[in-house]
C-alpha positions as CSV (number, residue, x, y, z in Angstrom):
1,X,186.3,-18.7,-99.6
2,X,188.0,-16.5,-97.1
3,X,184.8,-16.4,-94.9
4,X,184.5,-20.2,-95.0
5,X,188.1,-20.6,-93.9
6,X,187.6,-18.2,-91.0
7,X,184.4,-20.2,-89.9
8,X,186.3,-23.5,-89.8
9,X,189.2,-21.9,-87.8
10,X,186.7,-20.6,-85.2
11,X,185.1,-24.0,-84.9
12,X,188.4,-25.8,-84.3
13,X,189.5,-23.2,-81.7
14,X,186.2,-23.7,-79.8
15,X,186.5,-27.5,-79.7
16,X,190.1,-27.2,-78.4
17,X,189.1,-24.9,-75.6
18,X,186.2,-27.3,-74.6
19,X,188.6,-30.3,-74.5
20,X,191.1,-28.4,-72.4
21,X,188.5,-27.3,-69.9
22,X,187.1,-30.9,-69.5
23,X,190.6,-32.3,-69.0
24,X,191.4,-29.9,-66.3
25,X,188.2,-30.7,-64.4
26,X,188.9,-34.5,-64.7
27,X,192.3,-34.0,-63.2
28,X,190.9,-32.1,-60.2
29,X,188.4,-34.9,-59.5
30,X,191.2,-37.5,-59.6
31,X,193.2,-35.5,-57.1
32,X,190.2,-35.4,-54.7
33,X,189.7,-39.1,-55.0
34,X,193.4,-39.8,-54.3
35,X,193.3,-37.5,-51.2
36,X,190.2,-39.3,-49.9
37,X,191.9,-42.7,-50.4
38,X,194.9,-41.5,-48.4
39,X,192.8,-40.5,-45.3
40,X,192.8,-43.0,-42.4
41,X,189.8,-45.3,-42.2
42,X,188.7,-43.8,-38.9
43,X,188.2,-40.4,-40.6
44,X,185.9,-41.7,-43.3
45,X,182.3,-40.5,-43.2
46,X,179.7,-43.3,-42.6
47,X,177.7,-44.4,-45.6
48,X,173.9,-43.7,-45.2
49,X,171.8,-46.9,-45.1
50,X,168.2,-47.2,-46.1
51,X,165.7,-47.3,-43.1
52,X,165.1,-50.7,-41.7
53,X,161.8,-52.4,-42.5
54,X,159.2,-52.0,-39.7
55,X,158.9,-54.9,-37.3
56,X,156.0,-56.2,-35.4
57,X,156.4,-56.9,-31.7
58,X,155.5,-60.5,-30.8
59,X,152.7,-59.4,-28.6
60,X,151.1,-57.4,-31.5
61,X,151.4,-60.1,-34.1
62,X,147.9,-61.5,-33.5
63,X,146.3,-58.1,-33.8
64,X,148.1,-57.6,-37.1
65,X,146.7,-60.9,-38.4
66,X,143.2,-59.9,-37.4
67,X,143.6,-56.6,-39.2
68,X,144.8,-58.3,-42.4
69,X,141.9,-60.8,-42.2
70,X,139.4,-58.0,-41.8
71,X,140.8,-56.3,-44.8
72,X,140.6,-59.5,-46.9
73,X,137.1,-60.1,-45.7
74,X,136.2,-56.5,-46.7
75,X,137.5,-57.0,-50.2
76,X,135.6,-60.2,-50.5
77,X,132.4,-58.6,-49.4
78,X,132.9,-55.7,-51.8
79,X,133.5,-58.0,-54.8
80,X,130.5,-60.2,-53.9
81,X,128.3,-57.2,-53.4
82,X,129.2,-55.6,-56.7
83,X,128.5,-59.0,-58.4
84,X,125.1,-59.4,-56.8
85,X,124.0,-55.9,-57.7
86,X,125.2,-56.0,-61.3
87,X,123.5,-59.3,-61.9
88,X,120.3,-57.9,-60.2
89,X,120.5,-55.0,-62.7
90,X,120.7,-57.5,-65.5
91,X,117.6,-59.3,-64.3
92,X,115.8,-55.9,-63.9
93,X,116.8,-55.2,-67.5
94,X,114.8,-58.3,-68.5
95,X,111.6,-56.3,-67.9
96,X,112.4,-54.6,-71.2
97,X,112.7,-58.0,-72.9
98,X,109.3,-59.1,-71.5
99,X,107.7,-55.9,-72.6
100,X,108.9,-56.0,-76.2
101,X,108.3,-59.8,-76.6
102,X,104.7,-59.5,-75.4
103,X,103.9,-56.4,-77.3
104,X,105.5,-57.7,-80.5
105,X,103.5,-61.0,-80.3
106,X,100.2,-59.1,-79.8
107,X,98.2,-56.7,-81.9
108,X,99.2,-53.1,-82.5
109,X,95.9,-51.8,-81.0
110,X,96.9,-53.2,-77.6
111,X,100.6,-52.2,-77.6
112,X,100.3,-49.3,-75.1
113,X,98.4,-51.4,-72.7
114,X,100.9,-54.2,-72.8
115,X,103.9,-51.9,-72.4
116,X,102.2,-50.2,-69.5
117,X,101.4,-53.5,-67.8
118,X,105.0,-54.6,-68.1
119,X,106.2,-51.3,-66.7
120,X,103.9,-51.0,-63.8
121,X,104.2,-54.6,-62.7
122,X,107.6,-54.1,-61.3
123,X,106.5,-51.0,-59.4
124,X,103.6,-52.8,-57.8
125,X,105.8,-55.8,-57.0
126,X,108.4,-53.6,-55.4
127,X,106.0,-52.2,-52.9
128,X,104.3,-55.5,-52.1
129,X,107.5,-57.5,-51.7
130,X,109.1,-54.8,-49.6
131,X,106.0,-54.5,-47.3
132,X,105.6,-58.1,-46.4
133,X,106.7,-60.4,-49.3
134,X,110.4,-60.6,-48.3
135,X,109.5,-61.4,-44.6
136,X,107.1,-64.2,-45.6
137,X,109.7,-65.6,-47.9
138,X,112.9,-65.4,-46.0
139,X,111.9,-64.7,-42.4
140,X,112.7,-67.5,-39.9
141,X,109.7,-69.6,-39.0
142,X,111.0,-71.2,-35.9
143,X,110.4,-74.9,-35.1
144,X,106.6,-74.8,-35.4
145,X,104.5,-76.2,-38.2
146,X,103.7,-72.7,-39.5
147,X,107.3,-72.0,-40.1
148,X,107.5,-74.8,-42.7
149,X,105.1,-72.8,-44.9
150,X,105.8,-69.1,-44.3
151,X,108.3,-66.9,-42.4
152,X,107.0,-65.5,-39.1
153,X,109.9,-63.2,-38.1
154,X,111.0,-59.9,-39.6
155,X,107.9,-59.8,-41.6
156,X,107.4,-56.1,-42.4
157,X,109.5,-53.8,-44.6
158,X,112.7,-55.8,-44.4
159,X,113.2,-54.6,-40.8
160,X,114.1,-57.7,-38.9
161,X,117.4,-58.1,-37.0
162,X,120.3,-58.9,-39.4
163,X,124.0,-58.6,-39.2
164,X,124.8,-59.4,-42.9
165,X,127.3,-59.8,-44.4
166,X,128.3,-62.1,-41.6
167,X,127.8,-65.7,-42.7
168,X,125.4,-68.3,-41.3
169,X,126.7,-71.9,-40.7
170,X,124.8,-75.0,-39.7
171,X,127.5,-75.5,-37.0
172,X,126.7,-72.9,-34.3
173,X,130.4,-72.7,-33.4
174,X,131.2,-71.5,-36.9
175,X,128.2,-69.4,-37.6
176,X,128.6,-65.6,-37.2
177,X,125.2,-64.6,-38.6
178,X,122.8,-63.1,-36.1
179,X,119.3,-62.2,-37.3
180,X,116.0,-63.5,-38.5
181,X,116.8,-64.2,-42.2
182,X,119.1,-67.1,-41.6
183,X,117.8,-69.0,-44.7
184,X,119.7,-66.6,-46.9
185,X,122.5,-66.0,-44.4
186,X,124.8,-68.1,-46.6
187,X,125.2,-65.1,-48.9
188,X,128.0,-62.8,-47.7
189,X,126.6,-59.5,-48.9
190,X,124.6,-56.7,-47.1
191,X,120.9,-57.2,-46.5
192,X,119.7,-54.6,-49.0
193,X,121.8,-56.2,-51.7
194,X,120.1,-59.5,-50.9
195,X,116.7,-57.8,-51.0
196,X,117.2,-56.1,-54.4
197,X,118.4,-59.4,-56.0
198,X,115.4,-61.3,-54.7
199,X,113.0,-58.5,-55.6
200,X,113.8,-58.6,-59.4
201,X,113.0,-62.3,-59.3
202,X,109.6,-61.6,-57.7
203,X,109.0,-59.1,-60.5
204,X,109.8,-61.7,-63.1
205,X,107.2,-64.1,-61.8
206,X,104.5,-61.4,-61.9
207,X,105.4,-60.4,-65.4
208,X,104.8,-63.9,-66.7
209,X,101.1,-63.5,-65.8
210,X,100.9,-60.4,-68.0
211,X,101.5,-62.4,-71.2
212,X,98.9,-65.0,-70.3
213,X,96.1,-62.5,-69.9
214,X,97.1,-60.1,-72.7
215,X,94.6,-58.2,-74.9
216,X,91.5,-58.5,-72.7
217,X,92.4,-57.8,-69.1
218,X,91.3,-54.6,-67.3
219,X,94.4,-52.6,-66.4
220,X,93.4,-51.9,-62.7
221,X,92.6,-55.6,-62.2
222,X,96.0,-56.7,-63.4
223,X,97.6,-54.3,-61.0
224,X,95.6,-55.6,-58.1
225,X,96.5,-59.2,-59.0
226,X,100.2,-58.2,-59.1
227,X,100.0,-57.1,-55.5
228,X,98.4,-60.4,-54.6
229,X,101.2,-62.2,-56.4
230,X,103.9,-60.3,-54.5
231,X,102.5,-60.7,-51.0
232,X,100.5,-64.0,-51.0
233,X,101.6,-66.3,-53.8
234,X,105.2,-65.9,-54.8
235,X,106.7,-65.5,-51.3
236,X,105.0,-68.6,-50.0
237,X,106.5,-70.9,-52.6
238,X,109.8,-69.0,-52.2
239,X,109.8,-69.8,-48.5
240,X,109.1,-73.5,-49.2
241,X,112.1,-73.9,-51.5
242,X,114.5,-71.0,-50.8
243,X,113.4,-69.9,-47.4
244,X,114.0,-73.1,-45.5
245,X,110.5,-74.5,-45.8
246,X,109.2,-78.0,-46.1
247,X,110.3,-78.5,-49.7
248,X,113.9,-77.5,-48.9
249,X,113.9,-79.7,-45.8
250,X,112.8,-82.5,-48.0
251,X,115.8,-82.2,-50.3
252,X,114.3,-80.2,-53.2
253,X,116.6,-78.0,-55.2
254,X,115.8,-75.1,-57.6
255,X,119.0,-73.2,-58.3
256,X,117.6,-70.1,-60.0
257,X,113.8,-70.5,-60.2
258,X,112.4,-72.9,-62.8
259,X,109.7,-73.5,-60.2
260,X,110.0,-70.6,-57.7
261,X,109.7,-68.0,-60.5
262,X,108.6,-69.6,-63.8
263,X,106.1,-72.3,-62.7
264,X,104.6,-70.0,-60.1
265,X,104.0,-67.4,-62.8
266,X,102.7,-70.0,-65.2
267,X,100.2,-71.5,-62.7
268,X,98.9,-68.1,-61.8
269,X,98.6,-67.2,-65.5
270,X,96.7,-70.4,-66.2
271,X,94.1,-69.6,-63.6
272,X,93.8,-66.1,-65.2
273,X,93.3,-67.6,-68.7
274,X,90.5,-69.9,-67.4
275,X,88.6,-67.2,-65.6
276,X,89.0,-64.6,-68.4
277,X,88.3,-66.8,-71.3
278,X,89.7,-66.6,-74.9
279,X,90.0,-63.4,-76.9
280,X,87.1,-62.6,-79.3
281,X,87.6,-64.5,-82.6
282,X,90.4,-66.8,-81.4
283,X,88.3,-70.0,-81.7
284,X,85.6,-70.7,-84.3
285,X,82.2,-72.3,-83.5
286,X,83.5,-75.6,-84.7
287,X,86.4,-75.4,-82.3
288,X,89.0,-74.7,-84.9
289,X,91.9,-72.3,-84.0
290,X,92.1,-69.0,-85.7
291,X,95.7,-67.5,-85.6
292,X,96.0,-64.0,-84.3
293,X,99.4,-62.8,-85.6
294,X,101.5,-60.4,-83.6
295,X,102.1,-57.0,-85.1
296,X,105.9,-56.6,-84.7
297,X,108.2,-59.6,-84.8
298,X,111.1,-57.1,-84.8
299,X,110.2,-56.0,-81.3
300,X,109.7,-59.6,-80.2
301,X,113.1,-60.6,-81.6
302,X,114.9,-57.7,-79.8
303,X,113.1,-58.7,-76.6
304,X,114.2,-62.3,-76.9
305,X,117.8,-61.1,-77.3
306,X,117.4,-58.9,-74.2
307,X,116.1,-61.9,-72.2
308,X,118.9,-64.2,-73.4
309,X,121.4,-61.5,-72.3
310,X,119.6,-60.9,-69.0
311,X,119.6,-64.6,-68.2
312,X,123.4,-64.4,-67.7
313,X,122.4,-62.4,-64.6
314,X,119.5,-64.6,-63.7
315,X,121.3,-67.9,-63.5
316,X,125.0,-67.1,-62.8
317,X,124.0,-64.3,-60.4
318,X,122.1,-66.8,-58.3
319,X,125.5,-67.8,-56.8
320,X,125.1,-64.5,-54.9
321,X,128.9,-64.2,-54.7
322,X,131.9,-64.1,-57.1
323,X,134.7,-65.2,-54.8
324,X,136.0,-68.5,-53.5
325,X,134.3,-71.6,-55.0
326,X,131.8,-69.4,-56.8
327,X,134.4,-68.5,-59.4
328,X,134.3,-71.8,-61.2
329,X,130.6,-72.2,-60.6
330,X,129.7,-69.0,-62.3
331,X,131.5,-70.0,-65.5
332,X,129.9,-73.4,-65.5
333,X,126.4,-72.0,-65.0
334,X,126.9,-69.5,-67.8
335,X,127.9,-72.2,-70.2
336,X,125.0,-74.6,-69.3
337,X,122.6,-71.7,-69.6
338,X,123.8,-70.7,-73.0
339,X,124.0,-74.2,-74.3
340,X,120.4,-75.0,-73.3
341,X,119.2,-71.8,-74.9
342,X,121.0,-72.6,-78.2
343,X,119.7,-76.2,-78.2
344,X,116.1,-75.1,-77.5
345,X,116.3,-72.5,-80.3
346,X,117.4,-75.1,-82.9
347,X,115.0,-77.9,-81.9
348,X,112.0,-75.6,-81.7
349,X,112.8,-74.3,-85.2
350,X,113.1,-77.8,-86.5
351,X,110.0,-79.0,-84.8
352,X,107.9,-76.1,-86.1
353,X,109.4,-76.6,-89.6
354,X,108.3,-80.2,-89.6
355,X,104.8,-79.7,-88.2
356,X,103.9,-76.3,-89.9
357,X,106.0,-76.8,-93.0
358,X,107.7,-73.5,-92.3
359,X,110.3,-72.4,-89.7
360,X,108.1,-70.1,-87.6
361,X,110.0,-67.2,-86.0
362,X,107.7,-67.1,-83.0
363,X,108.4,-70.7,-82.3
364,X,112.1,-70.1,-82.7
365,X,112.1,-67.3,-80.1
366,X,109.9,-69.3,-77.7
367,X,112.3,-72.3,-78.1
368,X,115.2,-70.1,-76.9
369,X,113.2,-69.0,-73.9
370,X,112.0,-72.5,-73.2
371,X,115.6,-73.7,-73.1
372,X,116.5,-70.9,-70.7
373,X,113.6,-71.6,-68.4
374,X,114.3,-75.4,-68.4
375,X,117.9,-74.9,-67.5
376,X,117.3,-72.4,-64.7
377,X,116.7,-75.0,-62.0
378,X,119.5,-77.5,-62.9
379,X,122.1,-75.1,-64.3
380,X,124.5,-75.5,-61.4
381,X,123.9,-79.3,-61.0
382,X,124.2,-80.8,-64.4
383,X,127.1,-81.2,-66.9
384,X,127.3,-79.3,-70.1
385,X,126.3,-82.3,-72.3
386,X,123.2,-82.8,-70.2
387,X,122.3,-79.1,-70.5
388,X,122.3,-79.7,-74.3
389,X,119.8,-82.5,-73.9
390,X,117.6,-80.4,-71.5
391,X,117.6,-77.5,-74.0
392,X,116.9,-79.8,-76.9
393,X,113.9,-81.4,-75.3
394,X,112.5,-78.1,-74.1
395,X,112.5,-76.8,-77.7
396,X,110.3,-79.7,-78.8
397,X,108.1,-79.4,-75.7
398,X,107.3,-75.7,-76.2
399,X,106.0,-76.2,-79.8
400,X,103.9,-79.2,-78.8
401,X,102.6,-77.4,-75.8
402,X,101.5,-74.3,-77.8
403,X,99.5,-76.6,-80.1
404,X,98.0,-78.6,-77.2
405,X,96.9,-75.5,-75.3
406,X,95.2,-74.2,-78.4
407,X,93.3,-77.5,-78.8
408,X,92.2,-77.2,-75.2
409,X,90.9,-73.6,-76.0
410,X,93.3,-72.1,-73.5
411,X,94.1,-68.8,-75.2
412,X,97.7,-67.8,-74.4
413,X,98.6,-64.9,-76.7
414,X,102.4,-65.2,-76.3
415,X,102.9,-68.8,-75.4
416,X,103.7,-68.1,-71.8
417,X,102.2,-71.3,-70.4
418,X,104.3,-73.3,-72.9
419,X,107.5,-71.5,-72.1
420,X,107.2,-70.9,-68.3
421,X,104.8,-73.5,-66.9
422,X,105.6,-76.5,-69.0
423,X,109.3,-76.0,-69.1
424,X,109.5,-74.7,-65.6
425,X,108.1,-78.1,-64.5
426,X,110.4,-80.0,-66.9
427,X,113.5,-78.1,-65.8
428,X,112.8,-78.7,-62.1
429,X,112.4,-82.5,-62.8
430,X,115.6,-82.5,-64.8
431,X,117.5,-82.1,-61.5
432,X,116.1,-85.5,-60.5
433,X,117.0,-86.9,-63.9
434,X,120.4,-85.5,-64.7
435,X,122.0,-84.0,-61.5
436,X,125.6,-85.0,-61.1
437,X,127.3,-84.8,-57.7
438,X,130.7,-84.5,-59.3
439,X,129.5,-81.2,-60.8
440,X,128.1,-79.9,-57.4
441,X,128.6,-81.9,-54.3
442,X,125.5,-80.6,-52.5
443,X,123.1,-82.5,-54.8
444,X,122.3,-86.2,-55.1
445,X,122.8,-88.0,-58.4
446,X,119.9,-88.1,-60.8
447,X,118.1,-91.1,-62.3
448,X,120.2,-91.1,-65.5
449,X,123.5,-90.7,-63.7
450,X,123.4,-93.6,-61.3
451,X,119.9,-94.9,-61.3
452,X,118.9,-93.2,-58.0
453,X,115.4,-91.9,-57.6
454,X,115.8,-90.1,-54.3
455,X,116.4,-86.7,-55.8
456,X,113.7,-87.1,-58.4
457,X,111.1,-87.9,-55.8
458,X,112.0,-84.7,-53.9
459,X,111.6,-82.7,-57.1
460,X,108.3,-84.3,-57.9
461,X,107.0,-83.4,-54.4
462,X,108.0,-79.8,-54.8
463,X,106.4,-79.5,-58.2
464,X,103.1,-81.0,-57.0
465,X,103.1,-78.9,-53.9
466,X,103.6,-75.7,-55.9
467,X,100.7,-76.6,-58.2
468,X,98.5,-77.5,-55.3
469,X,99.0,-74.1,-53.7
470,X,99.5,-71.6,-56.5
471,X,96.7,-72.6,-58.9
472,X,93.8,-72.7,-56.5
473,X,94.9,-69.6,-54.6
474,X,95.3,-67.7,-57.9
475,X,91.9,-69.1,-59.2
476,X,90.2,-67.7,-56.1
477,X,91.9,-64.4,-56.4
478,X,90.8,-64.0,-60.1
479,X,87.2,-65.0,-59.2
480,X,87.2,-62.5,-56.3
481,X,88.5,-59.7,-58.6
482,X,85.9,-60.7,-61.3
483,X,83.1,-60.5,-58.7
484,X,84.2,-57.2,-57.2
485,X,85.9,-54.9,-59.7
486,X,85.7,-57.0,-62.9
487,X,88.6,-58.3,-64.9
488,X,87.6,-58.3,-68.6
489,X,87.1,-55.2,-70.8
490,X,83.9,-54.8,-72.7
491,X,83.4,-56.4,-76.2
492,X,83.5,-52.9,-77.8
493,X,86.7,-52.0,-76.0
494,X,88.4,-55.3,-76.9
495,X,87.4,-54.8,-80.6
496,X,88.6,-51.2,-80.7
497,X,91.8,-52.0,-78.7
498,X,92.8,-51.5,-75.1
499,X,95.1,-48.6,-75.9
500,X,92.3,-46.2,-76.5
501,X,89.8,-47.7,-74.1
502,X,92.1,-48.2,-71.1
503,X,94.7,-45.5,-71.6
504,X,93.5,-43.0,-74.2
505,X,96.8,-43.4,-76.0
506,X,98.0,-45.0,-79.3
507,X,101.3,-46.6,-79.8
508,X,101.3,-45.7,-83.5
509,X,99.4,-42.4,-83.6
510,X,98.8,-41.2,-87.1
511,X,99.1,-44.7,-88.7
512,X,96.2,-46.3,-90.5
513,X,95.1,-49.2,-88.3
514,X,93.0,-52.2,-89.7
515,X,90.1,-52.9,-87.3
516,X,88.5,-56.3,-87.0
517,X,84.9,-56.6,-88.1
């Protein structure tokens, strides 16, 4: 107890000492304050003020505004460039989707060949489009007749004069663009960003052909035709519609490529199907159709998901900018794109269910792709309800088209003609049917909006012009290849599978494969 009492006493003494010291210090501070208050005002030290904000001399004010404007423009260009590149990467990623859809819809013995074609097609397109395709498509053509059909300036290796990202304007007083690619001068991004974005679209058109000629085409012949596509077929139609050619001058619109990309690929593929002929065993002697099932619907389904995802780069990315008025347009295009895909998926499933008595997964997947292809041209010009109608009709069309092409003995292993050709045409015409100037003021109203036929006539001219050029040129190209290097593998190689005969590889090495007799 004694020790506890001692401890408490020590604590109380310490507290008292601390209180006394604090009181003395406070008293001294009060004395200092009183003394300072008693000093005359003239003796007081001046209070330090914060530094004044910098001012701009009147004669320098204009220069400062120019600097701020340059900084704002630089930020805008940076944002737009990142947007264009990211969406280009999404479209490039669609090559994976095409590869897995096509390989899944075809037989296992041809899987390596199909994957290899879908891989190398972009490499070949890159070289061809860079060498001359870009120049033919976007090069200025001058005032002559030739310029209405192909570019004539800055033809080779994207080397023409160009001061992008400065913008082109129809009013010379407002236009800052100087160069030979004025048809794409409306996009305020650097030239190489424009090139890459357009390149991935060119690659998509060539990939469509791969599905049409699958399971019987010689590998080297397909590569050669890809070069022809990238330098003599795709760029020409691209110039007509996107490069300031006759179709664009006539008022035709194709926002993201239902015709420029998908119909072009479809017409070229149709020519290849005709020259190649059907796969062995596809049609019986009496003309009846023998189904040749794909080997991996899992891969096909994954591929369709990849393509649906990539289409959010394909269509919204075609704004080629994410600032200003493009902000609202991007959202609108994304929603119309998705709505059409969803509607096409549902109606294709229902149509196949009614006709085939079962909901065929292949038709469901192609219904989704049909909706995406059909909405690609009008996605920026139609309302969301009309995008639903476009997608719904495309889903029915794709099923009926697959059945019709089989009856015509046009062997299309993956349904590429039904998806890309038929619905590419339909989607392009939909601008003339459903376009709404309240959605996008650059377009004229469609037939079902106010009864006008002017826009529809422009669209029909573009569709017919595309068919009149692409199909015969592709047909000649296929016949020339057939006569020179050959285009179809031997009967023995087709029966064994192109993986071994063309590549010396097997996609499923070690697995027991069932061979046709």
